[in-house]
KEMARLO-340849 format. One record per residue: residue in three letters; chain; x, y, z of N, C-alpha, C in turn. Coordinates in steps of 0.2 Angstrom, whole numbers, padded with zeros to 4 digits. Example, Ala and Ser with C-alpha at 12.3 -4.5 7.8 and 13.67 -1.06 7.14 Angstrom:
# KEMARLO-340849
<rec rest="ala" kette="A" n_u="0066" n_v="-0028" n_w="0039" ca_u="0062" ca_v="-0022" ca_w="0039" c_u="0066" c_v="-0016" c_w="0039"/>
<rec rest="ser" kette="A" n_u="0064" n_v="-0011" n_w="0035" ca_u="0068" ca_v="-0005" ca_w="0036" c_u="0064" c_v="0000" c_w="0039"/>
This chain:
# KEMARLO-340849
<rec rest="unk" kette="A" n_u="-0047" n_v="0026" n_w="-0071" ca_u="-0047" ca_v="0030" ca_w="-0064" c_u="-0041" c_v="0034" c_w="-0064"/>
<rec rest="unk" kette="A" n_u="-0042" n_v="0041" n_w="-0063" ca_u="-0037" ca_v="0046" ca_w="-0063" c_u="-0032" c_v="0045" c_w="-0058"/>
<rec rest="unk" kette="A" n_u="-0034" n_v="0043" n_w="-0052" ca_u="-0029" ca_v="0041" ca_w="-0047" c_u="-0024" c_v="0036" c_w="-0048"/>
<rec rest="unk" kette="A" n_u="-0026" n_v="0031" n_w="-0052" ca_u="-0022" ca_v="0025" ca_w="-0054" c_u="-0017" c_v="0028" c_w="-0059"/>
<rec rest="unk" kette="A" n_u="-0019" n_v="0032" n_w="-0063" ca_u="-0014" ca_v="0035" ca_w="-0068" c_u="-0009" c_v="0039" c_w="-0065"/>
<rec rest="unk" kette="A" n_u="-0012" n_v="0044" n_w="-0060" ca_u="-0007" ca_v="0048" ca_w="-0057" c_u="-0002" c_v="0044" c_w="-0053"/>
<rec rest="unk" kette="A" n_u="-0004" n_v="0038" n_w="-0050" ca_u="0000" ca_v="0034" ca_w="-0046" c_u="0005" c_v="0031" c_w="-0050"/>
<rec rest="unk" kette="A" n_u="0003" n_v="0028" n_w="-0056" ca_u="0008" ca_v="0025" ca_w="-0061" c_u="0013" c_v="0030" c_w="-0063"/>
<rec rest="unk" kette="A" n_u="0011" n_v="0036" n_w="-0065" ca_u="0016" ca_v="0042" ca_w="-0067" c_u="0020" c_v="0043" c_w="-0061"/>
<rec rest="unk" kette="A" n_u="0018" n_v="0044" n_w="-0055" ca_u="0022" ca_v="0045" ca_w="-0049" c_u="0027" c_v="0040" c_w="-0048"/>
<rec rest="unk" kette="A" n_u="0025" n_v="0033" n_w="-0049" ca_u="0029" ca_v="0028" ca_w="-0048" c_u="0035" c_v="0028" c_w="-0054"/>
<rec rest="unk" kette="A" n_u="0033" n_v="0030" n_w="-0060" ca_u="0038" ca_v="0030" ca_w="-0065" c_u="0043" c_v="0035" c_w="-0064"/>
<rec rest="unk" kette="A" n_u="0042" n_v="0040" n_w="-0060" ca_u="0046" ca_v="0046" ca_w="-0059" c_u="0052" c_v="0044" c_w="-0053"/>
<rec rest="unk" kette="A" n_u="0050" n_v="0038" n_w="-0050" ca_u="0055" ca_v="0036" ca_w="-0045" c_u="0061" c_v="0033" c_w="-0048"/>
<rec rest="unk" kette="A" n_u="0067" n_v="0033" n_w="-0044" ca_u="0073" ca_v="0030" ca_w="-0047" c_u="0072" c_v="0022" c_w="-0047"/>
<rec rest="unk" kette="A" n_u="0076" n_v="0019" n_w="-0050" ca_u="0076" ca_v="0012" ca_w="-0051" c_u="0076" c_v="0008" c_w="-0044"/>
<rec rest="unk" kette="A" n_u="0080" n_v="0010" n_w="-0039" ca_u="0081" ca_v="0007" ca_w="-0033" c_u="0075" c_v="0007" c_w="-0029"/>
<rec rest="unk" kette="A" n_u="0071" n_v="0013" n_w="-0029" ca_u="0065" ca_v="0014" ca_w="-0026" c_u="0060" c_v="0009" c_w="-0029"/>
<rec rest="unk" kette="A" n_u="0059" n_v="0009" n_w="-0036" ca_u="0055" ca_v="0005" ca_w="-0039" c_u="0056" c_v="-0002" c_w="-0037"/>
<rec rest="unk" kette="A" n_u="0062" n_v="-0004" n_w="-0037" ca_u="0064" ca_v="-0011" ca_w="-0035" c_u="0061" c_v="-0013" c_w="-0029"/>
<rec rest="unk" kette="A" n_u="0062" n_v="-0009" n_w="-0024" ca_u="0060" ca_v="-0011" ca_w="-0017" c_u="0053" c_v="-0011" c_w="-0016"/>
<rec rest="unk" kette="A" n_u="0049" n_v="-0006" n_w="-0019" ca_u="0042" ca_v="-0006" ca_w="-0019" c_u="0039" c_v="-0011" c_w="-0023"/>
<rec rest="unk" kette="A" n_u="0042" n_v="-0013" n_w="-0029" ca_u="0039" ca_v="-0019" ca_w="-0032" c_u="0039" c_v="-0025" c_w="-0028"/>
<rec rest="unk" kette="A" n_u="0045" n_v="-0026" n_w="-0025" ca_u="0046" ca_v="-0032" ca_w="-0021" c_u="0041" c_v="-0033" c_w="-0015"/>
<rec rest="unk" kette="A" n_u="0039" n_v="-0027" n_w="-0012" ca_u="0035" ca_v="-0026" ca_w="-0007" c_u="0027" c_v="-0027" c_w="-0009"/>
<rec rest="unk" kette="A" n_u="0026" n_v="-0023" n_w="-0014" ca_u="0019" ca_v="-0022" ca_w="-0016" c_u="0017" c_v="-0027" c_w="-0021"/>
<rec rest="unk" kette="A" n_u="0021" n_v="-0028" n_w="-0027" ca_u="0019" ca_v="-0033" ca_w="-0032" c_u="0020" c_v="-0040" c_w="-0029"/>
<rec rest="unk" kette="A" n_u="0026" n_v="-0042" n_w="-0027" ca_u="0027" ca_v="-0048" ca_w="-0025" c_u="0025" c_v="-0050" c_w="-0018"/>
<rec rest="unk" kette="A" n_u="0023" n_v="-0045" n_w="-0014" ca_u="0020" ca_v="-0045" ca_w="-0007" c_u="0025" c_v="-0049" c_w="-0003"/>
<rec rest="unk" kette="A" n_u="0032" n_v="-0047" n_w="-0003" ca_u="0037" ca_v="-0050" ca_w="0001" c_u="0037" c_v="-0045" c_w="0007"/>
<rec rest="unk" kette="A" n_u="0039" n_v="-0049" n_w="0013" ca_u="0040" ca_v="-0045" ca_w="0019" c_u="0047" c_v="-0042" c_w="0019"/>
<rec rest="unk" kette="A" n_u="0048" n_v="-0037" n_w="0023" ca_u="0055" ca_v="-0034" ca_w="0023" c_u="0061" c_v="-0039" c_w="0024"/>
<rec rest="unk" kette="A" n_u="0059" n_v="-0044" n_w="0028" ca_u="0064" ca_v="-0050" ca_w="0029" c_u="0066" c_v="-0054" c_w="0023"/>
<rec rest="unk" kette="A" n_u="0060" n_v="-0055" n_w="0019" ca_u="0061" ca_v="-0058" ca_w="0013" c_u="0065" c_v="-0054" c_w="0007"/>
<rec rest="unk" kette="A" n_u="0063" n_v="-0048" n_w="0007" ca_u="0066" ca_v="-0043" ca_w="0003" c_u="0074" c_v="-0043" c_w="0004"/>
<rec rest="unk" kette="A" n_u="0075" n_v="-0043" n_w="0011" ca_u="0082" ca_v="-0042" ca_w="0013" c_u="0086" c_v="-0048" c_w="0010"/>
<rec rest="unk" kette="A" n_u="0083" n_v="-0054" n_w="0010" ca_u="0086" ca_v="-0060" ca_w="0008" c_u="0087" c_v="-0060" c_w="0000"/>
<rec rest="unk" kette="A" n_u="0082" n_v="-0057" n_w="-0004" ca_u="0083" ca_v="-0057" ca_w="-0011" c_u="0088" c_v="-0052" c_w="-0013"/>
<rec rest="unk" kette="A" n_u="0088" n_v="-0046" n_w="-0009" ca_u="0093" ca_v="-0041" ca_w="-0011" c_u="0100" c_v="-0042" c_w="-0007"/>
<rec rest="unk" kette="A" n_u="0101" n_v="-0047" n_w="-0003" ca_u="0107" ca_v="-0047" ca_w="0001" c_u="0108" c_v="-0042" c_w="0005"/>
<rec rest="unk" kette="A" n_u="0103" n_v="-0039" n_w="0008" ca_u="0104" ca_v="-0033" ca_w="0013" c_u="0101" c_v="-0035" c_w="0020"/>
<rec rest="unk" kette="A" n_u="0102" n_v="-0031" n_w="0025" ca_u="0099" ca_v="-0032" ca_w="0031" c_u="0092" c_v="-0030" c_w="0031"/>
<rec rest="unk" kette="A" n_u="0088" n_v="-0033" n_w="0036" ca_u="0081" ca_v="-0031" ca_w="0036" c_u="0080" c_v="-0024" c_w="0038"/>
<rec rest="unk" kette="A" n_u="0085" n_v="-0022" n_w="0042" ca_u="0084" ca_v="-0015" ca_w="0044" c_u="0085" c_v="-0010" c_w="0038"/>
<rec rest="unk" kette="A" n_u="0090" n_v="-0012" n_w="0034" ca_u="0092" ca_v="-0008" ca_w="0028" c_u="0086" c_v="-0008" c_w="0024"/>
<rec rest="unk" kette="A" n_u="0082" n_v="-0013" n_w="0023" ca_u="0077" ca_v="-0014" ca_w="0019" c_u="0071" c_v="-0010" c_w="0021"/>
<rec rest="unk" kette="A" n_u="0070" n_v="-0010" n_w="0028" ca_u="0064" ca_v="-0006" ca_w="0031" c_u="0066" c_v="0001" c_w="0030"/>
<rec rest="unk" kette="A" n_u="0072" n_v="0004" n_w="0030" ca_u="0074" ca_v="0011" ca_w="0029" c_u="0072" c_v="0012" c_w="0022"/>
<rec rest="unk" kette="A" n_u="0074" n_v="0008" n_w="0017" ca_u="0073" ca_v="0009" ca_w="0010" c_u="0066" c_v="0009" c_w="0008"/>
<rec rest="unk" kette="A" n_u="0062" n_v="0005" n_w="0011" ca_u="0055" ca_v="0005" ca_w="0010" c_u="0052" c_v="0011" c_w="0012"/>
<rec rest="unk" kette="A" n_u="0054" n_v="0014" n_w="0018" ca_u="0051" ca_v="0020" ca_w="0021" c_u="0053" c_v="0026" c_w="0017"/>
<rec rest="unk" kette="A" n_u="0059" n_v="0026" n_w="0015" ca_u="0061" ca_v="0031" ca_w="0010" c_u="0058" c_v="0031" c_w="0003"/>
<rec rest="unk" kette="A" n_u="0057" n_v="0025" n_w="0001" ca_u="0054" ca_v="0024" ca_w="-0006" c_u="0046" c_v="0026" c_w="-0006"/>
<rec rest="unk" kette="A" n_u="0043" n_v="0024" n_w="0000" ca_u="0036" ca_v="0026" ca_w="0000" c_u="0035" c_v="0034" c_w="0001"/>
<rec rest="unk" kette="A" n_u="0040" n_v="0037" n_w="0005" ca_u="0040" ca_v="0044" ca_w="0006" c_u="0041" c_v="0047" c_w="-0001"/>
<rec rest="unk" kette="A" n_u="0045" n_v="0045" n_w="-0005" ca_u="0047" ca_v="0048" ca_w="-0011" c_u="0041" c_v="0047" c_w="-0016"/>
<rec rest="unk" kette="A" n_u="0038" n_v="0041" n_w="-0016" ca_u="0032" ca_v="0040" ca_w="-0020" c_u="0026" c_v="0045" c_w="-0018"/>
<rec rest="unk" kette="A" n_u="0025" n_v="0045" n_w="-0011" ca_u="0020" ca_v="0050" ca_w="-0009" c_u="0021" c_v="0057" c_w="-0011"/>
<rec rest="unk" kette="A" n_u="0027" n_v="0059" n_w="-0011" ca_u="0029" ca_v="0066" ca_w="-0013" c_u="0028" c_v="0067" c_w="-0021"/>
<rec rest="unk" kette="A" n_u="0030" n_v="0062" n_w="-0025" ca_u="0029" ca_v="0062" ca_w="-0032" c_u="0021" c_v="0062" c_w="-0033"/>
<rec rest="unk" kette="A" n_u="0017" n_v="0058" n_w="-0030" ca_u="0010" ca_v="0058" ca_w="-0031" c_u="0007" c_v="0065" c_w="-0029"/>
<rec rest="unk" kette="A" n_u="0009" n_v="0068" n_w="-0024" ca_u="0007" ca_v="0074" ca_w="-0021" c_u="0008" c_v="0080" c_w="-0026"/>
<rec rest="unk" kette="A" n_u="0014" n_v="0079" n_w="-0030" ca_u="0016" ca_v="0084" ca_w="-0035" c_u="0010" c_v="0086" c_w="-0040"/>
<rec rest="unk" kette="A" n_u="0006" n_v="0081" n_w="-0041" ca_u="0001" ca_v="0081" ca_w="-0046" c_u="-0005" c_v="0085" c_w="-0042"/>
<rec rest="unk" kette="A" n_u="-0007" n_v="0091" n_w="-0045" ca_u="-0012" ca_v="0095" ca_w="-0041" c_u="-0019" c_v="0092" c_w="-0040"/>
<rec rest="unk" kette="A" n_u="-0021" n_v="0087" n_w="-0044" ca_u="-0027" ca_v="0084" ca_w="-0043" c_u="-0027" c_v="0078" c_w="-0038"/>
<rec rest="unk" kette="A" n_u="-0021" n_v="0076" n_w="-0036" ca_u="-0020" ca_v="0070" ca_w="-0032" c_u="-0021" c_v="0071" c_w="-0025"/>
<rec rest="unk" kette="A" n_u="-0023" n_v="0066" n_w="-0022" ca_u="-0024" ca_v="0066" ca_w="-0014" c_u="-0018" c_v="0062" c_w="-0012"/>
<rec rest="unk" kette="A" n_u="-0017" n_v="0063" n_w="-0005" ca_u="-0011" ca_v="0060" ca_w="-0002" c_u="-0013" c_v="0052" c_w="-0001"/>
<rec rest="unk" kette="A" n_u="-0009" n_v="0048" n_w="-0004" ca_u="-0010" ca_v="0041" ca_w="-0003" c_u="-0007" c_v="0038" c_w="0004"/>
<rec rest="unk" kette="A" n_u="-0010" n_v="0034" n_w="0007" ca_u="-0007" ca_v="0030" ca_w="0013" c_u="-0004" c_v="0024" c_w="0010"/>
<rec rest="unk" kette="A" n_u="0000" n_v="0021" n_w="0014" ca_u="0003" ca_v="0014" ca_w="0013" c_u="-0002" c_v="0010" c_w="0010"/>
<rec rest="unk" kette="A" n_u="-0008" n_v="0009" n_w="0013" ca_u="-0013" ca_v="0004" ca_w="0012" c_u="-0016" c_v="0006" c_w="0005"/>
<rec rest="unk" kette="A" n_u="-0017" n_v="0013" n_w="0004" ca_u="-0020" ca_v="0015" ca_w="-0003" c_u="-0016" c_v="0014" c_w="-0008"/>
<rec rest="unk" kette="A" n_u="-0009" n_v="0015" n_w="-0007" ca_u="-0004" ca_v="0014" ca_w="-0012" c_u="-0004" c_v="0006" c_w="-0014"/>
<rec rest="unk" kette="A" n_u="-0004" n_v="0002" n_w="-0009" ca_u="-0004" ca_v="-0005" ca_w="-0010" c_u="-0010" c_v="-0007" c_w="-0014"/>
<rec rest="unk" kette="A" n_u="-0016" n_v="-0005" n_w="-0012" ca_u="-0022" ca_v="-0007" ca_w="-0015" c_u="-0022" c_v="-0005" c_w="-0022"/>
<rec rest="unk" kette="A" n_u="-0020" n_v="0001" n_w="-0024" ca_u="-0020" ca_v="0004" ca_w="-0031" c_u="-0015" c_v="0000" c_w="-0035"/>
<rec rest="unk" kette="A" n_u="-0009" n_v="-0002" n_w="-0032" ca_u="-0004" ca_v="-0006" ca_w="-0036" c_u="-0006" c_v="-0013" c_w="-0037"/>
<rec rest="unk" kette="A" n_u="-0009" n_v="-0016" n_w="-0032" ca_u="-0012" ca_v="-0023" ca_w="-0032" c_u="-0018" c_v="-0023" c_w="-0038"/>
<rec rest="unk" kette="A" n_u="-0022" n_v="-0018" n_w="-0037" ca_u="-0028" ca_v="-0017" ca_w="-0042" c_u="-0025" c_v="-0017" c_w="-0049"/>
<rec rest="unk" kette="A" n_u="-0020" n_v="-0013" n_w="-0050" ca_u="-0017" ca_v="-0012" ca_w="-0057" c_u="-0014" c_v="-0018" c_w="-0060"/>
<rec rest="unk" kette="A" n_u="-0012" n_v="-0023" n_w="-0055" ca_u="-0009" ca_v="-0029" ca_w="-0058" c_u="-0014" c_v="-0033" c_w="-0061"/>
<rec rest="unk" kette="A" n_u="-0020" n_v="-0033" n_w="-0059" ca_u="-0025" ca_v="-0037" ca_w="-0062" c_u="-0029" c_v="-0035" c_w="-0068"/>
């Protein structure tokens, strides 16, 4: 599926910190509070990091001319599907 490839490429263009927080949220399915414990940060800081990382992922995904704008749910579904 082209969208999955585009998403994987967009994810690969993110910085390590964005990839880390998105992996914890999407692959590991941790809540912001759980991510905060893992990273030793406040829940508020993690929510901000997640929001910014998702925004950057969306922008990277949009940079591809054939890509459509992903929502949080569609990004999570694509990433979850790619895991299996």
